[in-house]
C-alpha positions as a Markdown table, in Angstrom:
| # | Residue | x | y | z |
|---|---|---|---|---|
| 1 | Met | 131.3 | 99.2 | 93.0 |
| 2 | Glu | 131.6 | 102.7 | 91.4 |
| 3 | Arg | 128.1 | 102.4 | 90.0 |
| 4 | Ser | 126.5 | 101.5 | 93.4 |
| 5 | Arg | 128.5 | 104.3 | 95.0 |
| 6 | Arg | 127.0 | 106.8 | 92.5 |
| 7 | Lys | 123.5 | 105.3 | 93.2 |
| 8 | Leu | 124.0 | 105.8 | 96.9 |
| 9 | Glu | 125.2 | 109.4 | 96.5 |
| 10 | Ser | 122.1 | 110.1 | 94.4 |
| 11 | Leu | 119.8 | 108.5 | 96.9 |
| 12 | Glu | 121.5 | 110.4 | 99.7 |
| 13 | Arg | 121.1 | 113.8 | 97.9 |
| 14 | Ala | 117.4 | 113.0 | 97.4 |
| 15 | Leu | 116.7 | 111.9 | 100.9 |
| 16 | Arg | 118.3 | 115.0 | 102.4 |
| 17 | Arg | 115.5 | 117.0 | 100.8 |
| 18 | His | 112.8 | 114.8 | 102.4 |
| 19 | Arg | 111.0 | 116.2 | 105.5 |
| 20 | Pro | 109.8 | 113.3 | 107.6 |
| 21 | Gln | 106.2 | 113.2 | 108.5 |
| 22 | Arg | 105.4 | 112.8 | 112.2 |
| 23 | Val | 102.8 | 110.7 | 113.9 |
| 24 | Ala | 100.7 | 112.4 | 116.6 |
| 25 | Leu | 98.9 | 110.0 | 119.0 |
| 26 | Asp | 97.0 | 110.9 | 122.1 |
| 27 | Gly | 98.5 | 110.1 | 125.5 |
| 28 | Phe | 102.1 | 108.8 | 125.7 |
| 29 | Pro | 102.7 | 106.3 | 123.0 |
| 30 | Thr | 105.6 | 103.9 | 123.1 |
| 31 | Arg | 108.5 | 105.0 | 120.8 |
| 32 | Ala | 110.5 | 102.6 | 118.7 |
| 33 | Ala | 113.1 | 102.8 | 115.9 |
| 34 | Val | 114.4 | 100.6 | 113.2 |
| 35 | Gly | 117.5 | 100.7 | 111.0 |
| 36 | Met | 117.3 | 100.4 | 107.2 |
| 37 | Ile | 120.9 | 99.6 | 106.3 |
| 38 | Leu | 122.2 | 99.9 | 102.8 |
| 39 | Asp | 125.4 | 98.2 | 101.6 |
| 40 | Pro | 126.9 | 99.5 | 98.3 |
| 41 | Arg | 128.1 | 96.3 | 96.6 |
| 42 | Pro | 129.5 | 96.0 | 93.1 |
| 43 | Asp | 126.2 | 95.0 | 91.5 |
| 44 | Asp | 123.8 | 97.2 | 93.4 |
| 45 | Leu | 122.8 | 98.8 | 96.7 |
| 46 | His | 121.5 | 96.0 | 99.0 |
| 47 | Leu | 119.0 | 96.5 | 101.8 |
| 48 | Phe | 119.4 | 94.5 | 105.1 |
| 49 | Phe | 116.6 | 92.5 | 106.6 |
| 50 | Ile | 116.2 | 90.2 | 109.6 |
| 51 | His | 114.0 | 87.1 | 110.0 |
| 52 | Arg | 112.6 | 87.5 | 113.5 |
| 53 | Ala | 112.7 | 84.6 | 115.9 |
| 54 | Glu | 109.5 | 82.7 | 116.7 |
| 55 | Val | 108.4 | 84.1 | 120.1 |
| 56 | Asp | 105.1 | 83.6 | 121.9 |
| 57 | Gly | 103.4 | 86.9 | 122.5 |
| 58 | Asp | 105.3 | 88.8 | 119.9 |
| 59 | Pro | 102.9 | 90.2 | 117.3 |
| 60 | Trp | 105.7 | 90.2 | 114.7 |
| 61 | Ser | 107.0 | 86.7 | 115.5 |
| 62 | Gly | 108.6 | 85.1 | 112.5 |
| 63 | His | 108.2 | 88.1 | 110.3 |
| 64 | Met | 110.8 | 89.7 | 108.0 |
| 65 | Gly | 111.7 | 93.1 | 109.2 |
| 66 | Phe | 114.4 | 95.6 | 110.0 |
| 67 | Pro | 116.6 | 95.5 | 113.1 |
| 68 | Gly | 115.4 | 97.7 | 115.9 |
| 69 | Gly | 113.1 | 97.9 | 118.9 |
| 70 | Arg | 111.4 | 99.9 | 121.6 |
| 71 | Met | 113.0 | 102.9 | 123.2 |
| 72 | Asp | 114.6 | 102.3 | 126.6 |
| 73 | Pro | 114.6 | 104.9 | 129.4 |
| 74 | Glu | 118.4 | 105.1 | 129.1 |
| 75 | Asp | 118.3 | 105.9 | 125.4 |
| 76 | Pro | 119.0 | 109.6 | 124.7 |
| 77 | Asp | 116.5 | 109.6 | 121.8 |
| 78 | Val | 115.2 | 107.3 | 119.1 |
| 79 | Leu | 118.4 | 107.5 | 117.1 |
| 80 | Gly | 120.2 | 106.2 | 120.2 |
| 81 | Thr | 117.6 | 103.5 | 120.3 |
| 82 | Val | 118.3 | 102.2 | 116.8 |
| 83 | Leu | 122.0 | 102.4 | 117.3 |
| 84 | Arg | 121.7 | 100.2 | 120.5 |
| 85 | Glu | 119.2 | 97.8 | 119.1 |
| 86 | Val | 121.0 | 97.1 | 115.8 |
| 87 | Asp | 124.2 | 96.4 | 117.7 |
| 88 | Glu | 122.4 | 94.1 | 120.1 |
| 89 | Glu | 120.4 | 92.2 | 117.5 |
| 90 | Val | 122.9 | 91.8 | 114.7 |
| 91 | Gly | 126.3 | 93.0 | 116.0 |
| 92 | Ile | 126.6 | 95.9 | 113.6 |
| 93 | Asp | 128.0 | 99.1 | 115.2 |
| 94 | Leu | 126.4 | 101.8 | 113.0 |
| 95 | Gly | 128.2 | 104.5 | 114.9 |
| 96 | Arg | 131.5 | 103.1 | 113.7 |
| 97 | Glu | 130.7 | 101.0 | 110.6 |
| 98 | Gly | 127.9 | 103.1 | 109.1 |
| 99 | Arg | 126.7 | 106.6 | 108.3 |
| 100 | Leu | 123.3 | 108.1 | 108.9 |
| 101 | Ile | 121.6 | 109.2 | 105.7 |
| 102 | Ala | 118.1 | 110.3 | 106.7 |
| 103 | Ala | 115.1 | 109.8 | 108.9 |
| 104 | Leu | 112.0 | 108.6 | 107.1 |
| 105 | Asp | 108.3 | 109.2 | 107.9 |
| 106 | Glu | 107.2 | 107.9 | 111.3 |
| 107 | Ile | 104.7 | 105.1 | 111.2 |
| 108 | Gln | 102.1 | 103.9 | 113.7 |
| 109 | Gly | 102.5 | 100.3 | 114.8 |
| 110 | Val | 99.9 | 97.8 | 113.6 |
| 111 | Ala | 99.6 | 94.2 | 114.7 |
| 112 | Arg | 97.0 | 91.7 | 113.5 |
| 113 | Gly | 95.1 | 94.5 | 111.8 |
| 114 | Arg | 94.9 | 96.7 | 115.0 |
| 115 | His | 96.6 | 100.0 | 115.4 |
| 116 | Leu | 98.8 | 100.2 | 118.5 |
| 117 | Pro | 99.9 | 103.1 | 120.7 |
| 118 | Leu | 103.3 | 102.8 | 119.2 |
| 119 | Val | 105.3 | 105.2 | 116.9 |
| 120 | Ile | 108.1 | 103.7 | 114.9 |
| 121 | Ser | 110.9 | 105.9 | 113.5 |
| 122 | Pro | 112.8 | 104.4 | 110.5 |
| 123 | Phe | 116.4 | 105.6 | 109.9 |
| 124 | Val | 118.3 | 105.0 | 106.7 |
| 125 | Phe | 122.1 | 104.2 | 107.1 |
| 126 | Ala | 124.8 | 103.3 | 104.6 |
| 127 | Leu | 127.7 | 101.0 | 105.5 |
| 128 | Glu | 131.1 | 102.5 | 105.4 |
| 129 | Gln | 132.9 | 99.2 | 105.5 |
| 130 | Pro | 132.1 | 95.5 | 105.1 |
| 131 | Val | 130.3 | 93.9 | 108.1 |
| 132 | Glu | 129.6 | 90.3 | 109.2 |
| 133 | Pro | 126.3 | 90.3 | 111.0 |
| 134 | Arg | 126.2 | 88.3 | 114.3 |
| 135 | Pro | 122.5 | 87.7 | 115.0 |
| 136 | Asn | 121.4 | 87.2 | 118.6 |
| 137 | His | 118.6 | 85.0 | 119.9 |
| 138 | Glu | 115.9 | 87.5 | 118.6 |
| 139 | Val | 116.9 | 86.8 | 115.0 |
| 140 | Gln | 116.6 | 83.5 | 113.0 |
| 141 | Ser | 118.6 | 84.7 | 110.0 |
| 142 | Val | 119.5 | 87.8 | 107.9 |
| 143 | Leu | 119.0 | 88.7 | 104.3 |
| 144 | Trp | 120.3 | 91.2 | 101.9 |
| 145 | Val | 118.0 | 92.2 | 99.0 |
| 146 | Pro | 119.1 | 94.4 | 96.0 |
| 147 | Leu | 117.4 | 97.7 | 96.0 |
| 148 | Ser | 116.7 | 97.4 | 92.3 |
| 149 | Phe | 114.5 | 94.4 | 93.0 |
| 150 | Leu | 112.4 | 96.3 | 95.6 |
| 151 | Ala | 112.1 | 99.3 | 93.2 |
| 152 | Ala | 110.8 | 97.3 | 90.3 |
| 153 | Pro | 106.9 | 97.4 | 90.3 |
| 154 | Glu | 106.7 | 93.9 | 88.8 |
| 155 | Asn | 108.2 | 92.5 | 91.9 |
| 156 | Glu | 105.3 | 93.6 | 94.1 |
| 157 | Ser | 102.9 | 90.8 | 94.9 |
| 158 | Leu | 99.7 | 90.2 | 96.8 |
| 159 | Val | 99.9 | 87.5 | 99.5 |
| 160 | Glu | 97.1 | 86.1 | 101.6 |
| 161 | His | 97.2 | 86.3 | 105.4 |
| 162 | Arg | 94.5 | 85.5 | 107.9 |
| 163 | Ile | 93.8 | 88.2 | 110.5 |
| 164 | Asp | 91.4 | 87.1 | 113.3 |
| 165 | Gly | 90.4 | 84.3 | 111.0 |
| 166 | Gln | 89.6 | 86.5 | 108.1 |
| 167 | Pro | 91.5 | 86.1 | 104.8 |
| 168 | Met | 93.1 | 89.3 | 103.5 |
| 169 | Arg | 95.3 | 89.9 | 100.5 |
| 170 | Leu | 98.1 | 92.3 | 101.3 |
| 171 | Pro | 100.9 | 93.8 | 99.2 |
| 172 | Ala | 104.3 | 92.1 | 99.7 |
| 173 | Tyr | 107.6 | 91.3 | 98.1 |
| 174 | Val | 108.5 | 87.6 | 97.7 |
| 175 | Tyr | 112.3 | 87.2 | 97.5 |
| 176 | Gly | 113.4 | 83.6 | 97.3 |
| 177 | Glu | 111.7 | 81.8 | 100.2 |
| 178 | Arg | 111.0 | 85.0 | 102.2 |
| 179 | Thr | 107.9 | 87.2 | 102.2 |
| 180 | Ile | 108.3 | 90.8 | 103.1 |
| 181 | Trp | 105.0 | 92.5 | 104.0 |
| 182 | Gly | 103.1 | 94.6 | 106.6 |
| 183 | Leu | 104.9 | 97.5 | 108.3 |
| 184 | Thr | 108.2 | 96.5 | 106.7 |
| 185 | Phe | 106.7 | 96.7 | 103.2 |
| 186 | Arg | 105.3 | 100.1 | 104.0 |
| 187 | Met | 108.7 | 101.4 | 105.2 |
| 188 | Ile | 110.3 | 100.2 | 101.9 |
| 189 | Arg | 107.7 | 102.0 | 99.9 |
| 190 | Ser | 108.3 | 105.1 | 102.1 |
| 191 | Leu | 112.0 | 105.0 | 101.3 |
| 192 | Leu | 111.4 | 104.6 | 97.5 |
| 193 | Glu | 108.7 | 107.2 | 97.4 |
| 194 | Ala | 110.7 | 109.8 | 99.4 |
| 195 | Ala | 113.6 | 109.3 | 97.1 |
| 196 | Ser | 111.4 | 109.6 | 94.0 |
| 197 | Arg | 109.5 | 112.7 | 95.3 |
| 198 | Ala | 112.7 | 114.5 | 96.3 |
| 199 | Thr | 114.3 | 113.7 | 92.9 |
| 200 | Glu | 111.3 | 115.0 | 91.0 |
| 201 | Gly | 111.0 | 118.1 | 93.1 |
């Protein structure tokens, strides 16, 4: 456990130096936020994922992703959004059971190859105590993946997806039976690159 705690402390120091890039879109884009939750376990830091439920009309139906969602009018800000959504989707109270480490670069939403008027804010958290996720109806299952697996270049793959009938090969991680790609893949790369840049700087 001590090793993973040191790794978390190093990551936290690096991310504190990162200045998140903002996305500027015309008009009044929808805001959303997701939580990238790290658990310091004896072997490694583990990153938390959800397997989204199959829902008609959801462009990310059935995908692997991070818990989160769109901002509600009652939310004070996007940080409030992610705290509410994580609690609703998987029963983790990050205000009590976790600690905010950093905000990462905002990202524009993309679905089926098309850019959306949607800005997503990823927030990185570390768990302060063990949790037992309780997924709601929006989540099929949950998955913890060692950060060292995601950081190893040899674990990046190319997988084929069809977008509007056209085959495309896209970067992804394949962990067991789960494929992590798209916006979620980009957020993982953003986390790893921000930590690397800050450490080198």
